[in-house]
C-alpha positions as CSV (number, residue, x, y, z in Angstrom):
1,M,-166.0,95.4,-127.9
2,T,-168.7,98.1,-128.0
3,T,-168.1,101.4,-129.7
4,S,-169.4,104.8,-128.6
5,R,-171.7,106.9,-130.8
6,V,-170.6,110.3,-129.5
7,L,-167.3,112.0,-129.5
8,L,-167.4,114.6,-126.8
9,A,-164.5,117.1,-127.0
10,S,-163.7,119.3,-124.1
11,H,-161.2,122.0,-123.2
12,R,-161.4,121.2,-119.5
13,G,-157.8,120.0,-119.7
14,L,-156.7,123.5,-120.8
15,Y,-159.0,125.9,-118.9
16,G,-159.9,125.5,-115.2
17,H,-161.7,128.9,-114.9
18,I,-164.9,128.9,-112.9
19,S,-166.7,130.6,-115.7
20,R,-166.7,127.2,-117.5
21,A,-168.1,125.3,-114.5
22,S,-171.7,124.9,-115.8
23,S,-170.6,123.7,-119.2
24,Y,-168.3,121.1,-117.6
25,E,-171.2,120.1,-115.5
26,F,-173.2,119.5,-118.8
27,E,-170.3,117.5,-120.2
28,G,-170.1,115.4,-117.0
29,L,-173.8,114.5,-117.3
30,I,-173.5,113.6,-121.0
31,E,-170.8,111.1,-120.0
32,E,-173.3,109.6,-117.5
33,I,-176.3,109.3,-119.8
34,D,-174.9,108.5,-123.2
35,D,-172.3,106.3,-125.0
36,V,-169.4,108.8,-125.1
37,D,-165.7,108.9,-125.8
38,L,-163.7,111.9,-124.7
39,A,-161.2,114.0,-126.6
40,V,-159.5,116.2,-124.1
41,P,-156.2,118.0,-125.0
42,R,-154.2,118.8,-121.9
43,T,-151.3,121.1,-120.9
44,E,-148.2,119.0,-120.4
45,K,-146.5,119.1,-117.0
46,K,-142.8,120.0,-117.1
47,G,-140.7,116.8,-117.0
48,A,-137.5,116.0,-115.1
49,G,-135.5,117.1,-118.1
50,S,-136.6,120.7,-118.1
51,S,-134.0,123.3,-117.2
52,K,-134.4,124.5,-113.7
53,T,-132.2,127.6,-114.4
54,K,-134.5,128.5,-117.3
55,E,-137.6,128.1,-115.2
56,V,-136.2,130.4,-112.5
57,V,-135.2,133.1,-115.0
58,Q,-138.6,132.9,-116.6
59,K,-140.4,133.2,-113.3
60,R,-138.3,136.2,-112.3
61,A,-139.1,137.9,-115.6
62,L,-142.8,137.3,-115.2
63,D,-142.8,138.5,-111.6
64,F,-141.1,141.7,-112.8
65,I,-143.7,142.3,-115.5
66,Q,-146.6,141.6,-113.2
67,R,-145.2,144.1,-110.5
68,R,-144.7,146.8,-113.1
69,T,-147.9,146.4,-115.1
70,G,-150.3,144.5,-112.9
71,A,-151.0,142.2,-115.8
72,D,-151.5,138.5,-115.1
73,V,-148.9,137.2,-117.6
74,K,-148.3,133.5,-118.1
75,L,-146.1,131.6,-120.5
76,P,-147.8,129.3,-122.9
77,E,-147.5,125.7,-121.8
78,P,-147.0,122.7,-124.3
79,I,-150.2,120.9,-125.1
80,A,-150.7,117.1,-125.4
81,K,-153.0,116.6,-128.4
82,A,-156.1,114.3,-128.4
83,K,-156.2,111.9,-131.4
84,V,-159.4,110.5,-133.0
85,S,-159.2,107.3,-134.9
86,Q,-162.6,105.6,-134.9
87,Q,-165.9,106.7,-136.5
88,Y,-168.7,108.4,-134.5
89,D,-172.3,109.4,-135.3
90,L,-171.9,112.8,-133.5
91,F,-169.2,115.2,-132.5
92,F,-170.2,117.6,-129.8
93,T,-168.4,120.4,-127.9
94,T,-169.6,123.2,-125.7
95,V,-167.6,126.4,-125.3
96,L,-168.0,129.7,-123.5
97,S,-167.2,131.8,-126.6
98,C,-166.6,131.3,-130.3
99,G,-162.9,132.1,-129.9
100,D,-162.5,129.1,-127.6
101,L,-162.9,126.8,-130.6
102,T,-159.3,127.4,-131.5
103,Y,-158.6,124.6,-129.0
104,L,-159.8,122.1,-131.6
105,Q,-156.5,122.4,-133.4
106,H,-155.3,120.1,-130.7
107,V,-157.8,117.4,-131.5
108,D,-156.5,115.5,-134.5
109,G,-159.0,113.8,-136.9
110,W,-162.2,115.0,-135.2
111,R,-164.1,116.2,-138.3
112,E,-163.4,113.4,-140.8
113,N,-164.3,110.8,-138.2
114,C,-167.7,112.2,-137.2
115,R,-170.9,112.1,-139.3
116,V,-172.5,115.2,-137.7
117,A,-170.8,118.0,-135.8
118,I,-172.6,120.3,-133.4
119,V,-171.2,123.1,-131.2
120,W,-172.9,124.9,-128.3
121,I,-171.6,128.4,-127.7
122,E,-172.8,129.9,-124.4
123,E,-172.2,133.5,-125.1
124,F,-172.5,135.1,-128.6
125,W,-173.6,138.7,-128.9
126,L,-174.8,140.3,-132.1
127,L,-171.9,142.8,-132.0
128,L,-169.6,139.9,-132.7
129,L,-171.0,139.2,-136.2
130,K,-168.6,141.7,-137.7
131,H,-165.6,139.5,-136.9
132,R,-165.6,137.4,-140.0
133,K,-162.4,135.6,-139.1
134,M,-163.9,134.3,-135.9
135,L,-167.0,133.1,-137.7
136,S,-164.8,131.0,-139.9
137,L,-164.3,128.8,-136.9
138,L,-167.9,127.6,-137.3
139,E,-167.4,126.3,-140.9
140,P,-166.8,122.6,-139.9
141,F,-170.1,122.3,-138.0
142,D,-173.5,121.1,-139.2
143,H,-175.4,122.8,-136.5
144,V,-174.6,125.7,-134.1
145,I,-176.4,126.3,-130.8
146,V,-176.0,129.7,-129.1
147,G,-177.1,130.8,-125.7
148,A,-178.2,134.2,-126.9
149,A,-181.7,133.9,-128.5
150,G,-181.5,137.2,-130.3
151,T,-178.3,136.2,-132.1
152,A,-179.5,132.9,-133.6
153,P,-181.4,134.2,-136.7
154,E,-178.7,136.7,-137.6
155,L,-175.8,134.3,-137.1
156,A,-177.6,131.8,-139.3
157,K,-177.8,134.3,-142.1
158,A,-174.1,135.2,-141.7
159,I,-172.8,131.6,-141.8
160,G,-175.4,130.0,-144.0
161,K,-176.2,127.0,-141.8
162,P,-178.7,126.1,-139.0
163,V,-178.3,128.1,-135.8
164,H,-180.5,127.3,-132.8
165,H,-181.1,128.9,-129.4
166,G,-180.1,126.8,-126.5
167,A,-181.1,127.9,-123.0
168,P,-178.8,127.0,-120.1
169,G,-179.6,123.9,-118.0
170,V,-178.6,122.6,-114.6
171,D,-178.1,119.3,-112.9
172,T,-181.4,119.5,-111.1
173,K,-180.7,116.3,-109.1
174,V,-177.8,118.2,-107.4
175,F,-179.6,121.5,-107.0
176,C,-183.0,120.2,-105.9
177,P,-183.6,120.7,-102.2
178,L,-185.7,117.5,-101.9
179,P,-186.0,114.9,-100.5
180,N,-184.2,116.4,-97.5
181,P,-184.6,120.1,-97.7
182,P,-182.1,122.1,-95.5
183,G,-183.1,125.2,-93.7
184,R,-183.1,128.4,-95.6
185,T,-180.6,130.1,-93.4
186,I,-179.2,132.5,-96.1
187,D,-181.4,135.5,-96.6
188,V,-179.9,136.7,-99.9
189,Y,-177.4,135.0,-102.2
190,S,-175.5,137.0,-104.7
191,M,-173.0,135.4,-107.1
192,G,-171.0,137.1,-109.8
193,R,-171.9,140.4,-111.4
194,R,-173.8,142.8,-109.1
195,S,-175.0,146.3,-108.7
196,E,-172.7,148.1,-106.2
197,D,-175.6,150.3,-105.1
198,T,-177.8,147.4,-104.1
199,H,-174.8,145.5,-102.6
200,R,-174.0,148.4,-100.4
201,V,-177.5,148.6,-99.0
202,L,-177.6,144.8,-98.3
203,L,-174.2,144.9,-96.7
204,E,-175.2,147.7,-94.4
205,R,-178.2,145.6,-93.2
206,T,-175.8,142.8,-92.1
207,R,-174.1,145.2,-89.8
208,T,-177.2,146.3,-88.1
209,S,-179.4,143.2,-87.9
210,N,-179.4,139.4,-88.0
211,F,-179.3,139.2,-91.8
212,F,-177.2,136.7,-93.8
213,Y,-176.1,138.2,-97.1
214,L,-173.8,135.8,-99.0
215,H,-171.7,137.5,-101.7
216,D,-168.4,137.4,-103.5
217,T,-165.4,139.1,-101.8
218,V,-162.6,138.1,-104.1
219,K,-162.3,137.6,-107.9
220,L,-162.0,133.8,-108.2
221,R,-160.3,132.2,-111.2
222,D,-159.4,128.6,-111.2
223,F,-160.8,125.6,-109.4
224,I,-158.9,124.3,-106.5
225,N,-159.8,120.7,-107.3
226,D,-162.4,120.4,-110.0
227,Y,-165.7,121.8,-111.4
228,A,-167.9,119.2,-109.6
229,E,-166.8,120.4,-106.1
230,H,-167.5,124.0,-107.2
231,R,-171.0,123.2,-108.5
232,T,-171.8,121.2,-105.4
233,L,-170.8,124.2,-103.2
234,V,-173.0,126.5,-105.3
235,S,-175.9,124.2,-105.1
236,N,-175.5,123.9,-101.3
237,F,-175.6,127.7,-101.0
238,A,-178.6,128.0,-103.3
239,K,-180.6,125.4,-101.5
240,R,-180.2,127.3,-98.3
241,S,-181.1,130.7,-99.8
242,K,-184.4,132.5,-99.4
243,F,-183.7,134.9,-102.2
244,F,-181.2,134.5,-105.1
245,I,-180.2,137.7,-107.1
246,T,-180.9,137.2,-110.8
247,Y,-180.6,139.8,-113.7
248,K,-180.3,139.7,-117.4
249,S,-176.9,138.9,-118.7
250,K,-174.2,141.6,-118.2
251,P,-176.7,144.4,-117.3
252,N,-173.8,146.8,-116.6
253,Q,-171.9,146.2,-119.8
254,Q,-173.8,147.8,-122.6
255,G,-170.7,148.2,-124.6
256,H,-170.3,144.5,-124.6
257,T,-173.9,143.5,-125.2
258,G,-175.0,146.4,-127.5
259,G,-178.2,146.6,-125.4
260,Q,-179.1,143.0,-126.3
261,E,-181.1,141.4,-123.5
262,E,-180.4,137.8,-122.7
263,F,-180.6,135.5,-119.7
264,G,-178.0,133.1,-118.3
265,Q,-177.3,130.4,-115.7
266,R,-178.5,132.2,-112.5
267,F,-182.2,131.9,-113.3
268,F,-181.9,128.1,-113.7
269,E,-179.7,127.6,-110.7
270,A,-182.0,129.7,-108.5
271,S,-185.2,128.0,-109.6
272,A,-183.8,124.5,-109.4
273,A,-182.7,125.1,-105.8
274,G,-186.1,126.5,-104.8
275,A,-184.9,130.1,-104.1
276,V,-187.1,133.1,-104.8
277,L,-185.6,135.0,-107.7
278,L,-184.8,138.6,-106.8
279,G,-184.1,140.9,-109.7
280,E,-185.3,141.5,-113.2
281,P,-185.5,139.1,-116.2
282,P,-184.6,140.3,-119.7
283,R,-187.2,142.0,-121.9
284,N,-187.3,139.5,-124.8
285,D,-189.8,137.0,-126.2
286,T,-187.7,134.0,-125.3
287,F,-187.5,134.2,-121.5
288,P,-191.2,133.6,-120.9
289,E,-191.0,130.4,-122.9
290,Y,-188.8,128.9,-120.2
291,F,-190.3,130.6,-117.2
292,D,-194.0,130.6,-118.0
293,W,-195.5,129.7,-114.6
294,E,-197.4,132.2,-112.5
295,K,-194.6,133.6,-110.4
296,T,-190.8,132.9,-110.2
297,G,-189.8,135.7,-107.9
298,V,-189.8,139.3,-106.8
299,T,-189.0,142.3,-109.0
300,C,-186.0,144.4,-107.9
301,P,-184.7,146.8,-110.5
302,W,-181.0,146.8,-111.3
303,G,-179.3,149.3,-108.9
304,S,-182.2,149.5,-106.6
305,T,-181.5,150.9,-103.1
306,D,-185.0,149.8,-102.0
307,V,-184.0,146.2,-102.0
308,N,-184.5,145.7,-98.2
309,D,-188.1,147.1,-98.4
310,I,-188.8,144.8,-101.4
311,I,-187.5,141.8,-99.5
312,D,-189.4,142.6,-96.3
313,E,-192.7,143.3,-98.2
314,A,-192.4,140.0,-100.1
315,S,-191.5,138.0,-96.9
316,K,-194.7,139.0,-95.2
317,D,-196.6,136.6,-97.3
318,E,-194.9,133.3,-96.3
319,A,-197.5,131.1,-98.1
320,R,-196.8,133.0,-101.4
321,M,-193.1,132.6,-101.0
322,M,-193.4,128.9,-100.4
323,Q,-195.6,128.5,-103.4
324,I,-193.0,130.3,-105.6
325,R,-190.3,127.9,-104.3
326,R,-192.5,124.9,-105.0
327,D,-193.3,126.0,-108.5
328,N,-189.6,126.9,-109.2
329,V,-188.4,123.5,-108.1
330,E,-191.1,121.5,-109.9
331,N,-190.7,123.3,-113.2
332,A,-186.9,123.0,-113.1
333,L,-187.2,119.2,-112.6
334,R,-189.6,118.8,-115.4
335,R,-188.0,121.2,-117.9
336,H,-184.5,122.5,-117.2
337,D,-182.3,119.6,-116.4
338,W,-179.3,119.1,-118.7
339,V,-180.9,115.8,-119.9
340,Y,-183.5,117.8,-121.8
341,R,-180.9,120.0,-123.4
342,W,-178.9,116.9,-124.5
343,E,-182.1,115.4,-125.9
344,R,-182.5,118.4,-128.2
345,V,-178.9,118.0,-129.4
346,L,-179.6,114.4,-130.3
347,Q,-182.7,115.4,-132.2
348,L,-180.6,117.7,-134.4
349,A,-178.2,114.8,-135.0
350,G,-181.0,112.3,-135.8
351,L,-180.2,110.1,-132.8
352,E,-182.5,108.5,-130.3
353,P,-182.3,109.0,-126.5
354,T,-180.5,106.3,-124.5
355,D,-182.0,104.1,-121.8
356,A,-180.0,106.0,-119.3
357,M,-181.6,109.3,-120.5
358,N,-185.1,107.9,-120.2
359,A,-184.4,106.5,-116.7
360,R,-183.1,109.9,-115.6
361,K,-186.2,111.7,-117.0
362,A,-188.4,109.2,-115.2
363,E,-186.6,109.8,-111.9
364,L,-186.9,113.6,-112.4
365,T,-190.6,113.3,-113.1
366,A,-191.1,111.2,-110.0
367,R,-189.3,113.7,-107.8
368,A,-191.3,116.6,-109.5
369,D,-194.5,114.8,-108.6
370,T,-193.7,115.1,-104.9
371,V,-192.9,118.8,-104.8
372,Q,-196.3,120.3,-104.2
373,S,-197.1,117.9,-101.4
374,A,-193.8,118.2,-99.6
375,A,-193.9,119.8,-96.1
376,T,-191.4,122.4,-97.2
377,V,-188.9,123.1,-99.9
């Protein structure tokens, strides 16, 4: 009987919100390329012995509150704990925010059974450093990785342990348009947060011309089936898009970011799919370290109402647009797949890459070698 070297804890059994989709994608890839056991606490379904009358009364009460307040109120559900009994070299979990780590109270025995513990927190703004109680959630970890580069050095001072910046990644095998690139039938793809001024101009263009602008029309919350279907859908949209709108993280929420400029998932999804980035990157020293090739896209300031002119001017040079697409795809395959992010985590834990990781990297390199000679991307 072989034993796994990594204990991967996940809150996917508790939260199905689409904001967690990319981190669940990361977890799924780790399962494929390493020797992993999962610790996944889950909400328990109501059994046959539950009181039907009580459920009806609760539902009516919640409906009343929602109608009167507009609040999305839910009763807490019982949670089935995950229990850890064997020893591991590494404990790893990835969460959207530091507060999400409270879910680990439902994973019994995780710290005492793992030699090294590492957490990856996608979003951590400097403004949050004043919340000392929240920072105490980081005490059990040997290394902390944060998605906000500007936060890392200050957080390290605050908690007295190593804190590293970790850029987002993407499953580049899923997002790559090769070897069978579909037609780029979507003119502009906008997902998530957007400028309403720019959105209004693009929307008006769809009413007066043959222009396909793909954008959100509802506020989505939970997956219908699972994160993998959602990520496949996003990749299929992105691979068919000429331009993909990308801006610094939360550009319209200064009160939340405190003016801190960071970058998130959209840049990596867009480049991996071979779309031309349309927007503005953050003004910081870290972004160019990840996107240092000649051109990744076209500048369009946040809130711009000249977006149609910007698109039309850029589109005149088809050869240049194609070269941007090629460079984006090639560099994503060589640098931004999740396997490279996981390799960094293993380095912190003092562990070697697996054969499956090396095989994946070789496959990505082989595909990257074909990008510049492909007829189209």
